[in-house]
LUMVOPA-983696 format. One record per atom (N, C-alpha, C): z, x, y. Coordinates in steps of 0.1 Angstrom, whole numbers, padded with zeros to 4 digits, always signed. Each point is the difference from the previous one (the first is absolute). Example, Ala and Ser with C-alpha at 12.3 -4.5 7.8 and 13.67 -1.06 7.14 Angstrom:
REM LUMVOPA-983696
+0078+0132-0057+0000-0009+0012+0000+0009+0012-0007-0004+0011+0000+0009+0011+0008-0008+0011
This chain:
REM LUMVOPA-983696
+0834+0612+1230-0005+0009+0010-0013-0005+0006-0002+0001+0013-0012-0005+0007-0004+0010+0010-0011-0003+0007-0005+0009+0011-0007+0012-0006+0003+0012+0005-0006+0012-0005+0004+0003-0015-0010+0005-0007+0002+0003-0014+0010+0011-0002+0010-0002-0008+0009+0011-0003-0006+0008-0011+0001+0013+0001-0007+0010-0009+0011+0006-0009-0004+0002-0013+0009+0006-0010-0009+0009-0008+0006+0009-0008-0008+0009-0008+0008+0008-0010-0008+0008-0007+0006+0010-0010-0006+0014+0003+0009+0010+0000-0004+0014+0002+0002+0007-0013-0010+0007-0004+0001+0008-0013-0012+0009-0001+0000+0008-0010-0011+0010-0003+0000+0004-0015-0009-0006-0008-0010-0010+0004+0006-0014+0001-0008-0009+0006+0006-0014+0002-0011-0011-0004-0011+0005-0004-0011-0010-0003+0004-0009-0012+0009+0005-0009+0004-0008-0011+0010-0010+0003+0006+0000+0012+0011-0009+0003-0004-0015-0001+0009-0008-0006-0002-0015+0000+0009-0007+0010+0007+0008+0008+0008-0006+0010-0008-0008+0010-0011+0004+0005-0008-0008+0010-0003-0014-0005-0005-0002-0012-0003-0013-0006+0013-0008-0001+0011+0006-0005+0012-0007-0001+0006-0005+0013+0001+0008+0010+0006-0004+0012-0009-0009+0008-0013+0002+0000-0009-0009+0007+0000-0014-0006+0001-0001-0013+0002-0013-0006+0012-0007+0005+0011+0008+0001+0013-0006+0004-0001-0005+0015-0006+0008+0008-0001-0004+0014-0008-0013+0001-0011+0000-0007-0009-0012+0000+0008-0012-0005+0007+0001-0010+0007-0011-0006+0011-0006+0009+0005+0009+0009+0011-0005+0009-0006-0003+0014-0013+0001+0002-0007-0002+0013+0004+0010+0010+0002+0012-0003+0004+0010+0009-0013+0008+0005+0000+0002+0013-0011+0007+0006+0002+0015-0001-0002+0005-0013+0003+0014-0003-0011+0006-0009-0001+0013+0001-0010+0007-0009+0005+0013-0004-0003+0004-0013+0005+0011-0007-0011+0009-0005+0000+0013+0004-0011+0009-0004+0006+0013-0007-0009+0007-0006+0004+0013-0006-0005+0011+0008+0009+0011+0002-0003+0012+0008+0002+0012-0008-0011+0008-0002+0002+0012-0008+0005+0011+0010+0011+0005-0003+0007+0010+0009+0002+0013-0008-0006+0010+0004+0001+0013-0007+0014+0006+0003+0005+0009-0009+0014+0005+0002+0003+0006+0013-0011+0007+0007+0003+0006+0012-0001-0009+0012-0001-0013-0002-0003-0009+0011+0012-0010+0003+0012+0004-0005+0011-0009+0001+0004-0004+0015+0000+0011+0008+0004-0003+0014-0010-0009+0007-0013+0003-0003-0011-0009+0006+0001-0014-0006+0004-0001-0012+0002-0013-0006+0011-0008+0006+0011+0006+0004+0011-0006+0007-0005-0005+0013-0008+0008+0007-0005-0005+0013-0009-0011-0002-0008-0001-0011-0008-0011-0003+0007-0013-0001+0012+0001-0007+0009-0012-0001+0003-0005+0014+0004+0009+0009+0004-0005+0013-0011-0004+0009-0012+0006-0001-0011-0002+0009-0009-0011-0003-0001-0004-0013-0010-0010-0004+0003-0014+0006+0012-0005+0001+0012+0004-0008+0000-0007-0014+0006+0007-0009+0002-0006-0013+0015-0006-0001+0001-0012-0003+0013-0007+0000+0008+0005-0012-0007+0004-0011+0007+0004-0012-0009+0008-0009+0006+0010-0007-0009+0008-0009+0008+0003-0013-0008+0000-0011+0005+0005-0013-0004+0015-0001+0009+0008-0006-0003+0014-0002-0001+0002-0015-0010+0007-0004-0002+0003-0015-0002+0014-0002-0003+0004-0012-0002+0014-0004-0011+0007+0009+0003+0012+0005+0012+0009-0002+0009+0001+0011+0001-0011+0009+0007+0001+0013+0014-0005+0001+0006-0006-0011+0012-0007+0001+0012+0008+0006+0000+0013-0004+0011+0009+0005-0004+0005+0014-0013+0003+0002-0004+0006+0013+0002-0009+0012+0001-0013-0002+0002-0009+0012+0015-0001+0004+0009+0005-0008+0014-0001+0003+0004+0005+0014-0004+0012+0003+0004+0006+0013-0007-0007+0012-0010-0008-0002-0007-0007+0010+0006-0013+0004+0010-0005-0007+0006-0013+0002+0011+0000+0011+0001-0010+0007+0011-0002+0010+0012-0006-0007-0002-0007-0011+0011-0006-0007-0004+0000-0015+0010+0003-0008-0002+0000-0015+0010-0010-0006-0004-0008-0009+0009-0009-0007+0008+0008-0010+0011-0005-0004+0008+0007-0010-0008+0004-0013-0008-0009-0005-0008+0002-0012-0010+0012+0003-0006+0000+0011-0009+0011+0004+0007+0013+0001+0012+0000+0006+0008+0012+0001+0004+0006-0014+0004-0009-0009+0005+0004-0013-0012+0005-0008-0012-0007+0001-0011+0005-0008-0007+0012+0006+0002+0002+0013-0007+0011+0007-0015-0003+0001-0003-0013+0001-0014-0003+0000-0002-0014+0007-0011-0002+0006-0004-0012+0007-0012-0006-0006+0000-0013-0003-0013-0006-0004-0003-0012+0009+0008-0003+0010-0002-0011+0009+0005+0003+0014-0009-0002+0009+0003+0003+0014-0002-0012+0009+0010-0003+0008-0002-0012+0009+0000+0006+0014-0010-0004+0008-0002+0004+0014+0005-0011+0009+0010+0003+0008+0006-0009+0010-0001+0006+0013-0011-0002+0007-0002+0005+0013+0000+0015+0001-0006+0007-0010+0000+0014-0001+0012+0007-0007+0010-0008-0003+0011+0005-0008-0003-0002-0014+0000+0010-0008-0004-0001-0014+0012+0001-0009+0001-0011-0008+0011-0001-0010-0005+0002-0014+0006+0009-0008-0005+0003-0013+0009-0006-0011-0006-0006-0010+0007-0007-0011-0006+0005-0013+0007-0002-0011-0005+0003-0013+0002-0013-0009-0011-0006-0003+0000-0012-0008-0003+0003-0015-0004+0013-0002-0003+0004-0014+0011-0002-0009+0012+0003+0004+0012-0002-0009+0001-0014-0005+0001-0009+0010+0001-0014-0004-0012-0005-0008-0012+0004+0004-0012-0004-0007+0000+0005-0015+0004+0012-0002+0000+0006-0013+0011-0006-0009+0012-0002+0005+0011-0006-0008-0003-0014-0003-0006-0008+0009-0004-0013-0003-0011-0001-0011-0010+0009+0001-0010+0000-0010+0005+0004-0014+0009+0010+0000+0006+0004-0013+0008-0011-0006+0007-0008+0008+0008-0011-0005-0009-0012-0005-0010-0004+0009-0008-0012-0003-0011+0002-0010-0006+0012+0000-0011+0003-0009+0004+0007-0013+0009+0009+0002+0004+0008-0012+0013-0004-0007+0008-0009+0007+0012-0004-0005+0011+0011-0001-0002+0010+0009+0009+0012+0000+0010-0002+0011+0013+0001-0004+0011+0000+0010+0006+0014+0000+0001+0006+0012+0004+0014+0001+0015+0002-0005+0008-0010+0002+0014+0002-0003+0003+0004-0014+0005+0013-0001+0003+0005-0013-0012+0006-0007-0012-0001+0006-0012+0004-0007-0004+0015+0003-0010+0004-0007-0005+0014+0001-0015+0000+0004-0004+0006+0011-0013-0001+0004-0006+0014+0002-0012+0002-0005-0008+0013+0003-0010-0003+0011+0002+0007+0011-0009-0001+0011-0010+0012+0001-0013-0003-0001-0009+0011+0001-0006+0001+0015+0002+0012+0006-0004+0001+0014+0012+0003+0008-0003+0007+0012+0011+0003+0009-0004-0002+0014-0010-0009+0003-0004-0003+0013+0007-0012+0006-0006-0006+0010+0006-0011+0007+0004-0012-0008-0008-0004-0010+0003-0011-0008+0012+0003-0009+0001+0012-0006+0011+0004-0008+0013+0001+0009-0002+0005+0012+0011+0001+0009+0006-0013+0004-0008-0011-0001+0006-0013+0002+0006-0006-0012-0006+0002-0012+0004-0006-0012+0013+0006-0005+0001+0013+0000+0012+0007-0006+0013-0005+0006+0001+0000+0014+0013-0006+0005+0002-0014-0003-0011-0008-0001+0001-0014-0003+0006-0002-0014-0005+0008-0010+0005-0001-0013+0015+0004-0001+0003+0011+0008+0014+0004+0000+0009-0010+0007-0004-0006+0011+0008-0010+0006+0003-0012-0009-0010-0003-0008+0002-0012-0009+0007+0004-0013+0006+0012-0001+0008+0004-0011-0006+0006-0012-0012+0006+0001-0006+0007-0011+0009+0010-0006+0001+0001-0013+0008+0010-0006-0006+0014+0001-0014+0001-0002-0007+0013+0001-0013-0002+0007-0004+0009+0008-0013+0000+0006-0006+0014-0002-0011+0001-0007-0006+0013-0003-0013+0001+0009-0002+0011+0006-0011+0002+0009-0009+0011-0005-0012-0003-0003-0010+0011-0005-0011+0000+0010-0004+0012+0004-0011+0002+0009-0008+0012-0004-0013+0000+0003-0009+0011-0003+0006+0013+0005+0006+0000+0012+0007+0011+0006+0015-0002-0002+0005+0008-0009+0014-0002-0003+0010+0001+0012-0003+0009+0009+0008+0002+0012+0001-0013+0008-0011-0007+0001+0000-0012+0008+0009-0011-0007-0001+0000-0013+0009-0010-0007+0015+0004+0002+0003+0013-0001+0013+0005+0002+0005-0003+0015-0009+0001+0009+0004-0002+0014+0003-0015+0002-0008-0009-0005+0002-0014+0001+0013-0004-0007+0002+0005-0012+0013-0003-0007+0012+0004+0008-0001+0012+0006+0011+0005+0008+0003-0008+0012-0009-0007+0005+0002-0009+0012+0010-0011-0004+0000-0004-0012+0008-0012-0004+0011+0002-0009+0001+0011-0007+0010+0003-0010+0014-0001+0006+0002+0005+0012+0013-0001+0006+0003-0013+0006-0010-0008+0003+0002-0014+0006+0003-0010-0011-0004+0003-0012+0002-0010-0011+0006+0007-0012+0013+0004+0001+0006+0008-0011+0001-0008-0013-0001-0013+0000+0001-0008-0012-0013+0000-0008-0010+0004+0006-0013+0001-0007-0004+0014-0003-0003+0002-0013-0004+0014-0004-0015+0002+0004-0002+0010+0009-0014+0003+0004-0004+0013-0005-0010+0001-0008-0006+0012-0005-0014+0001+0003-0005+0013+0001-0014+0002+0004-0007+0010-0009-0013+0000+0001-0008+0010-0007-0014+0000+0004-0008+0010-0004-0014+0000+0002-0007-0009-0010-0012-0005+0003-0006-0010-0009-0007+0006-0012+0008+0006-0009-0006+0005-0012+0011+0005-0009-0003+0001-0013+0010+0006-0009+0011-0008-0004+0010+0008-0006+0011-0006-0007+0009-0009+0009+0002+0004+0013+0009-0007+0008-0005-0014+0003-0013-0001+0003-0006-0013+0002+0001-0009-0012-0002+0006-0012+0002-0008-0012+0014-0004-0003+0009+0008+0004+0015-0003-0001+0003-0012+0008-0005+0000+0012+0002-0012+0009-0006-0012-0005-0012+0001-0005-0007-0012-0006+0007-0005-0012+0007+0008-0007+0007-0004-0012+0012-0009+0004+0005+0002+0012+0012-0007+0005-0004-0012+0008-0011+0000+0007-0004-0010+0010-0002-0014-0006+0004-0010+0009-0003-0014-0003-0013-0004+0006-0004+0007+0011-0013-0003+0006-0005+0013+0006-0013+0001+0000-0007+0012+0006-0008-0006+0012+0002+0006+0012-0006-0006+0012-0009+0011+0007-0013-0002+0001-0008+0010+0007+0000-0003+0014+0005+0010+0008+0000-0001+0015-0009+0010+0006-0008+0007-0008-0010+0009+0005-0013-0007+0002-0010+0007+0005-0013-0006+0002-0009+0003-0012+0005+0006-0010-0008+0003-0012-0005-0013-0006-0013-0001-0004-0006-0012-0005-0006-0009+0010+0002+0003+0013-0007-0007+0011-0014+0003-0001-0009-0009+0004-0014+0002-0001-0004+0013+0007-0007+0009-0008-0003+0013+0006+0010+0011-0004+0011-0003-0005+0011+0009-0004+0001+0002-0015+0004+0011-0005+0002+0002-0014+0011-0009-0005-0001-0005-0012+0010-0009-0005+0013+0007-0004+0011-0007-0001+0013+0006-0003+0000+0000-0016+0003+0012-0005+0000+0002-0015+0015+0001-0004+0005-0010-0008+0013+0001-0005-0001-0002-0015+0008+0006-0008+0000-0002-0015+0007-0013-0004-0006-0011+0004+0006-0013-0003+0001-0003-0015-0010+0005-0007+0000-0003-0015+0012+0005-0007+0007+0010+0005+0011+0005-0007+0013-0008+0001+0000-0011+0008+0012-0007+0003-0001-0015-0003-0010-0004-0007-0001-0014-0004+0000-0009+0012+0007-0011-0002+0001-0009+0011+0014-0001+0006+0007+0011+0000+0014+0000+0005+0002-0002+0015-0011+0002+0007+0001-0002+0015-0013-0008+0005+0001-0006+0012-0011-0006+0006-0006+0010+0010-0012-0002+0004-0007+0009+0009-0005-0008+0013+0004+0004+0011-0005-0006+0013-0006+0010+0008-0013-0002+0004-0008+0009+0008-0002-0006+0014+0005+0007+0010-0001-0005+0013-0014+0000+0005-0009+0008-0006-0014+0000+0003-0006-0014-0004-0008-0006+0009-0005-0013-0003-0015-0001+0001-0007+0011+0003-0014+0000-0001-0005+0013-0007-0005-0001-0012-0005-0013-0007+0012-0009-0004-0003-0012-0002+0010-0010-0003+0007+0004-0013-0008+0004-0010+0006+0006-0012-0002+0015+0000+0010+0007+0003-0001+0015+0002+0000+0006-0014-0005+0013+0000+0000+0007-0013+0013+0000-0007+0011+0001+0007+0014+0001-0005+0003-0014-0006-0003-0011+0007+0003-0013-0005-0008-0003-0013-0013+0004+0001-0009-0002-0012+0005+0007-0012+0004+0013+0002+0005+0008-0011+0013-0006-0006+0009-0005+0009+0012-0006-0005-0002-0013-0008-0009-0008+0005-0003-0013-0007-0006+0002-0013-0009+0011-0001-0006+0003-0013+0011+0003-0011+0011+0005+0005+0011+0003-0009+0010-0011-0002-0003-0012+0006+0009-0011-0001+0012+0000+0010-0001+0009+0010+0011+0001+0010-0003-0009+0011+0010-0007+0004-0001-0009+0012-0003+0008+0012-0010-0003+0007-0005+0009+0012-0007-0009+0010+0003+0003+0013-0006-0007+0011-0004+0010+0011-0010-0003+0008-0003+0008+0012+0007-0005+0012-0002+0006+0011+0009-0002+0012-0004-0011+0009-0009-0009-0004-0004-0011+0009+0011-0009+0005+0010-0002-0009+0011-0008+0004+0009+0007+0010+0002+0013-0001+0007+0007+0010-0007-0001+0013-0013+0002+0000-0008-0002+0013+0003-0013+0006+0000-0011-0008+0003-0013+0005+0013-0001+0006+0011+0004-0007+0013-0002+0005+0004+0009+0012-0005+0013+0000+0003+0008+0012-0009-0005+0012-0012-0005-0003-0008-0006+0011+0006-0012+0006+0006-0009-0008+0006-0012+0005+0012+0004+0009+0007+0010-0004+0012+0004+0009-0005+0006+0013-0011+0008+0000-0006+0005+0012-0005-0011+0009-0006-0010-0006-0005-0012+0008+0011-0006+0007+0011-0002-0007+0012-0007+0006+0006+0008+0011+0000+0014-0001+0005+0009+0010-0008-0002+0013-0013+0000-0002-0009+0000+0012+0000-0014+0007+0000-0011-0008-0003-0013+0006+0012-0009+0001+0011+0003-0007+0011-0009+0000-0002-0012-0008-0012-0002-0006-0003-0012-0008+0002+0003-0015+0002-0010-0008+0001+0002-0014-0014+0003-0006-0001+0010-0008-0013+0004-0006-0005-0011-0010-0012-0004+0001-0006-0010-0010-0003+0008-0013+0010+0001-0008-0001+0009-0012-0012-0003-0009-0001-0013-0003-0011-0004-0009-0014+0002+0005-0001-0002+0013-0013+0003+0007-0003+0015-0001+0010+0008+0002-0002+0014-0001-0003+0005-0014+0007-0006-0009-0003+0003-0014-0014-0004-0005-0005-0011+0005-0013-0005-0004-0011+0010+0007+0003+0004+0012-0009+0009+0007-0002+0013-0008+0011+0005-0006+0000+0012-0008-0006-0002-0014-0004-0012-0003-0006-0003-0013+0011-0003-0011+0012-0004+0005+0010-0002-0010+0004-0015-0002-0009-0009+0005+0003-0014-0002-0012-0008+0004
């Protein structure tokens, strides 16, 4: 890319913790692209204004993060099949004012689970904590890959039930069960799970940590926390103290970001450069 600088960014609230700017700016520099990526704090009531910001700045591409991934769906002119299935957008491409919404969280999470945790969904059982945009992308991904069971636990039980209901009919071969995040049902799911995946913002800097009775289940499952700041989240630290294999979400950030980069630029993402920028190499 040459001439005028192409602008990219991430919309979220809060967004100061995001590592996406350093990752993408390193990638642009490595490939000699005249591009720049910034973070934009967008309050929940400012979605329509944010969409106009994409068109007017103009921003060539945007990542969408907590808590806006579902709210941007109605604002898109086109939705990829993955975004439609997840009911959430995390990547927007602006082509002359026409906004296309994608969801790279699914691919990013599944790649991280495979590469970092050694977890293959086929025939497996996963406990997903949370019922927001990240969970909405991961649950259908697990089902599409042939998971035997997907358990969804959320602080608000009704939201877990609603999310599970979206996919139960679409994936009849996968047992989908839901509950509130406490008590016997959560423990029953943990007793069956091969992996526990935190898709909520619990444990993010400034948020209360996610409390799970990990000590009752030995090392029968791995723990993957999509939160990546702090790098070692309270959940990951607690699991490791018990000898449980556990990782935070920096690799998911890498893989979903690489896919977003390729959607925007058409160029192959410099994966190792991006990994090093995130502090992973």
